[in-house]
C-alpha positions as CSV (number, residue, x, y, z in Angstrom):
1,M,-78.5,-4.8,-125.4
2,N,-82.2,-4.3,-124.9
3,P,-83.2,-0.3,-125.1
4,T,-85.7,-1.1,-122.0
5,K,-83.0,-2.4,-119.9
6,E,-81.0,0.4,-120.7
7,R,-83.4,2.5,-119.7
8,A,-84.3,0.8,-116.3
9,G,-80.7,1.0,-115.5
10,I,-80.4,4.5,-116.2
11,V,-83.3,5.9,-113.6
12,P,-81.3,4.7,-110.4
13,H,-78.3,6.7,-111.3
14,L,-80.5,9.5,-112.4
15,V,-82.6,9.2,-109.0
16,M,-79.1,8.9,-106.8
17,G,-77.4,11.8,-108.8
18,V,-80.4,14.0,-107.6
19,M,-80.0,13.2,-104.2
20,A,-76.7,13.3,-103.7
21,I,-77.0,16.9,-105.1
22,Y,-79.5,17.5,-102.4
23,F,-77.8,16.1,-99.9
24,L,-74.4,17.9,-100.8
25,L,-75.8,21.4,-101.7
26,P,-76.4,22.7,-98.5
27,F,-72.5,21.8,-97.8
28,W,-71.4,23.6,-100.6
29,W,-73.2,27.1,-99.9
30,L,-71.9,26.3,-96.4
31,L,-68.3,26.1,-97.8
32,V,-68.5,29.0,-100.3
33,A,-70.0,31.4,-97.8
34,A,-68.0,31.1,-94.9
35,T,-65.4,32.3,-97.4
36,K,-67.2,35.8,-97.7
37,D,-67.5,38.7,-96.2
38,N,-70.9,39.9,-94.0
39,D,-71.6,42.0,-97.5
40,G,-70.6,39.5,-99.8
41,L,-72.7,36.9,-98.0
42,F,-75.7,38.8,-99.2
43,L,-74.4,40.8,-102.6
44,S,-72.9,38.2,-104.5
45,A,-73.6,35.2,-105.8
46,P,-75.1,32.5,-102.9
47,L,-73.6,29.4,-104.7
48,W,-70.1,30.4,-106.0
49,F,-66.9,32.4,-104.6
50,S,-66.2,35.7,-104.7
51,D,-64.0,37.4,-102.5
52,F,-62.3,35.0,-99.7
53,H,-62.1,36.2,-96.9
54,L,-62.2,32.8,-95.0
55,V,-58.8,33.2,-92.9
56,D,-60.1,36.7,-91.9
57,N,-63.4,35.1,-90.8
58,L,-61.7,32.5,-88.7
59,R,-59.5,35.0,-86.9
60,T,-62.9,36.4,-85.5
61,V,-64.9,33.2,-84.5
62,F,-61.8,32.3,-82.4
63,S,-61.4,35.7,-81.0
64,Q,-65.4,36.9,-80.5
65,E,-66.0,37.6,-77.3
66,N,-63.2,36.3,-75.7
67,G,-62.6,33.4,-77.9
68,I,-65.9,31.4,-76.3
69,Y,-66.1,29.5,-79.6
70,L,-63.1,27.5,-78.2
71,V,-64.8,26.9,-74.9
72,W,-68.3,25.9,-77.1
73,L,-66.1,23.6,-79.1
74,R,-64.7,21.8,-75.9
75,N,-67.9,21.7,-74.0
76,S,-69.5,19.8,-77.5
77,A,-66.5,17.7,-77.4
78,L,-66.9,16.8,-73.8
79,Y,-70.3,16.2,-74.3
80,A,-70.3,14.0,-77.4
81,V,-67.2,12.0,-76.0
82,V,-68.5,11.1,-72.7
83,S,-72.5,10.6,-74.0
84,G,-71.2,8.5,-77.0
85,V,-68.7,6.1,-74.7
86,G,-71.3,6.0,-71.9
87,A,-74.1,5.3,-74.0
88,T,-72.1,3.2,-76.3
89,A,-71.4,0.8,-72.6
90,V,-74.9,1.1,-71.6
91,S,-76.5,-0.4,-75.1
92,A,-73.6,-3.2,-75.1
93,L,-74.3,-4.3,-71.7
94,A,-78.3,-4.1,-72.3
95,G,-78.1,-5.9,-75.9
96,Y,-75.5,-8.2,-74.8
97,A,-78.4,-9.3,-72.1
98,F,-81.2,-9.3,-74.3
99,A,-79.5,-11.4,-76.4
100,K,-77.8,-14.0,-74.7
101,L,-79.2,-14.1,-71.2
102,R,-82.3,-15.5,-70.3
103,F,-84.3,-13.6,-67.5
104,P,-87.9,-12.9,-66.5
105,G,-89.8,-10.5,-68.5
106,R,-86.7,-10.1,-71.2
107,T,-89.3,-10.4,-74.1
108,K,-91.8,-7.6,-72.6
109,L,-88.8,-5.1,-71.9
110,F,-87.4,-5.4,-75.1
111,A,-90.8,-4.9,-76.3
112,L,-91.0,-1.8,-74.3
113,L,-87.3,-0.8,-75.8
114,L,-88.8,-1.5,-79.5
115,G,-91.6,1.3,-78.4
116,L,-89.1,3.7,-77.2
117,I,-87.3,3.8,-80.5
118,M,-90.3,5.3,-81.7
119,V,-90.6,8.5,-79.3
120,P,-89.1,11.5,-80.3
121,A,-86.5,12.6,-78.0
122,T,-87.9,16.3,-78.1
123,A,-90.9,14.8,-76.1
124,L,-88.9,13.8,-73.1
125,V,-87.2,16.8,-73.1
126,L,-89.5,18.7,-70.5
127,P,-90.1,15.7,-68.0
128,T,-86.5,15.0,-68.3
129,Y,-86.0,19.0,-67.2
130,L,-88.8,18.0,-64.4
131,L,-86.3,14.9,-63.1
132,M,-83.3,16.9,-63.7
133,S,-84.3,20.2,-61.4
134,K,-85.6,17.5,-58.7
135,A,-82.0,16.4,-58.9
136,G,-80.7,19.6,-58.4
137,L,-78.6,19.1,-61.8
138,V,-79.9,21.6,-63.9
139,D,-77.5,24.1,-65.6
140,S,-74.9,21.4,-65.1
141,I,-72.9,19.1,-67.7
142,W,-75.2,16.1,-66.4
143,A,-78.1,17.5,-67.6
144,V,-76.8,17.1,-70.8
145,I,-74.7,13.5,-70.5
146,L,-77.0,12.3,-68.3
147,P,-80.1,11.7,-70.6
148,S,-77.7,10.5,-73.7
149,L,-76.7,7.5,-72.2
150,L,-79.9,5.8,-73.1
151,N,-79.6,5.3,-76.6
152,P,-82.9,2.5,-77.5
153,F,-81.5,2.2,-81.1
154,G,-78.4,1.6,-79.9
155,V,-79.7,-1.0,-77.5
156,Y,-81.7,-3.0,-80.3
157,L,-78.5,-2.9,-83.1
158,L,-76.4,-4.5,-80.3
159,R,-78.9,-6.8,-79.3
160,V,-79.0,-8.2,-82.9
161,Y,-75.8,-7.9,-83.8
162,T,-74.7,-10.1,-80.9
163,H,-77.4,-12.8,-81.2
164,E,-76.3,-13.5,-84.9
165,S,-72.3,-13.3,-84.6
166,V,-71.6,-14.4,-81.1
167,P,-72.1,-17.9,-81.0
168,D,-73.8,-19.8,-77.9
169,E,-71.0,-22.5,-78.0
170,M,-67.9,-19.8,-77.5
171,L,-70.0,-18.7,-74.6
172,E,-70.5,-22.3,-73.1
173,A,-66.7,-22.7,-73.6
174,A,-66.0,-20.3,-71.7
175,R,-68.2,-20.6,-69.0
176,I,-66.9,-24.5,-68.8
177,D,-63.7,-23.2,-68.3
178,G,-64.2,-21.3,-65.3
179,A,-65.2,-18.2,-66.8
180,G,-67.5,-15.8,-65.2
181,E,-70.5,-14.0,-66.8
182,L,-68.2,-10.6,-66.4
183,R,-65.1,-12.2,-67.8
184,V,-67.3,-14.0,-70.8
185,F,-68.6,-10.8,-71.5
186,T,-65.3,-8.5,-71.8
187,S,-62.8,-11.4,-73.3
188,V,-65.1,-13.4,-75.2
189,A,-68.2,-11.5,-76.5
190,L,-67.0,-8.1,-76.8
191,P,-64.1,-8.2,-78.8
192,A,-66.3,-10.2,-81.2
193,M,-69.0,-6.8,-80.9
194,R,-66.2,-4.7,-82.5
195,P,-67.6,-3.4,-85.5
196,A,-71.7,-3.1,-83.9
197,L,-69.5,-0.7,-80.8
198,V,-67.7,1.2,-83.5
199,T,-71.5,2.1,-85.3
200,V,-72.9,2.9,-82.2
201,L,-70.5,4.8,-80.5
202,L,-70.0,6.9,-84.1
203,F,-74.2,7.5,-84.1
204,S,-74.1,8.2,-80.5
205,M,-71.2,10.8,-80.4
206,V,-72.9,12.4,-83.9
207,A,-76.5,12.9,-81.9
208,S,-74.8,14.4,-78.8
209,W,-72.8,16.5,-81.0
210,N,-75.9,17.8,-82.9
211,N,-77.8,18.0,-80.0
212,F,-79.9,21.1,-79.7
213,F,-83.5,21.1,-77.9
214,L,-81.6,19.2,-74.7
215,P,-78.7,21.7,-73.7
216,L,-81.5,25.1,-74.8
217,V,-83.5,24.0,-72.1
218,M,-81.4,22.4,-69.4
219,L,-78.5,24.9,-69.9
220,S,-78.2,28.7,-69.0
221,D,-74.8,29.3,-68.6
222,D,-73.3,30.4,-71.7
223,H,-69.8,28.7,-70.3
224,L,-71.5,25.3,-70.6
225,F,-73.2,25.7,-73.8
226,P,-72.5,23.3,-76.9
227,L,-71.5,24.9,-80.4
228,T,-75.5,24.2,-81.8
229,V,-76.8,26.5,-78.6
230,G,-73.6,28.6,-78.9
231,L,-74.1,29.8,-82.6
232,R,-77.8,30.0,-81.7
233,T,-77.3,32.7,-79.4
234,W,-74.8,34.5,-81.8
235,Y,-77.4,34.2,-84.3
236,M,-80.1,35.9,-82.5
237,S,-78.2,38.7,-81.3
238,A,-77.2,38.9,-85.2
239,T,-81.0,38.8,-86.3
240,L,-82.1,41.0,-83.3
241,G,-79.2,43.8,-83.1
242,N,-78.4,44.5,-79.7
243,G,-76.5,47.3,-80.5
244,G,-73.9,45.7,-82.6
245,E,-72.6,44.5,-85.8
246,A,-74.5,41.9,-87.2
247,L,-71.5,39.6,-87.9
248,F,-73.7,36.7,-90.2
249,N,-70.3,35.7,-91.4
250,V,-69.1,34.9,-88.5
251,I,-71.9,32.3,-87.6
252,V,-71.7,30.6,-91.0
253,T,-68.2,30.1,-90.4
254,G,-68.3,28.6,-87.1
255,A,-71.2,26.0,-88.4
256,L,-68.2,25.2,-90.9
257,V,-65.9,24.7,-88.3
258,A,-68.3,23.1,-85.9
259,I,-68.7,19.8,-88.8
260,V,-65.2,19.4,-89.8
261,P,-64.9,16.7,-86.5
262,L,-67.9,15.0,-87.1
263,I,-66.2,14.8,-91.1
264,A,-63.4,13.5,-89.7
265,A,-64.8,10.9,-87.3
266,F,-66.3,9.2,-90.2
267,L,-63.2,9.0,-92.1
268,L,-60.9,7.8,-89.2
269,L,-64.1,5.1,-88.3
270,Q,-65.1,4.6,-91.6
271,R,-63.4,0.8,-91.4
272,Y,-65.1,-0.2,-88.7
273,W,-68.6,1.3,-89.0
274,R,-69.1,0.5,-92.7
275,G,-68.7,-3.3,-91.6
276,G,-71.8,-2.4,-88.5
277,L,-73.9,-0.9,-91.2
278,T,-74.5,-4.3,-92.3
279,I,-75.7,-5.9,-88.8
280,G,-78.4,-8.4,-89.4
281,A,-78.4,-8.4,-92.7
282,V,-77.1,-11.8,-93.4
283,K,-77.5,-14.9,-91.6
């Protein structure tokens, strides 16, 4: 075998190995840190286990401030599920319309949509806050859910998938059989869009679960906070002191528990979203 080709084959594997370590190292630190008490978090080796206090940390997390962590967990689940399902439904309708229907201004609207993909979500938070304030929705669950229903990338993804994977002939056959546009969409196009729908649903739920800046600006009631904002309040309290004990181990353990639902969602839906990730790759 040619030594040059062997060396050329080793380089990509080395790069992939380095990148894997880069992405897995923070998770490993979080897993190790969640097993330590507050003193061990600062005094022991950061990347290896010392005394095992995970069970005690979990008890403290779920009992801290009368169990408010469970309230934040419920809120995060509510925001993620409602926003994810709503964003997926809106994206499916819009993506199908852009791909299969003909209407005035379609090309310009789609170009505008592509431009929205380039706008950082944080840049829209303050204008969104002003709109929600005018509508009287600030400090309510709708101030977090409604802005999350618009997912330009999801619309683009479903438009590409529908254009490539849903034959026009199948839609025309359904119309000839007397099906209306809504029936054509729900009975013919929607089942064929399932891999893309699951992909958009998963990405939308993860984005909503990890959302921090929007609920931070919109909410002031700590019983409406998601996990991201709630853990930040604990961190600020531990950093500033506030006359109480700084329980950084509780914050770290809470962060570990917060990512467990995301891992479970990826594992349960991987058979669908892996297929959806190849959208538009083959014609």
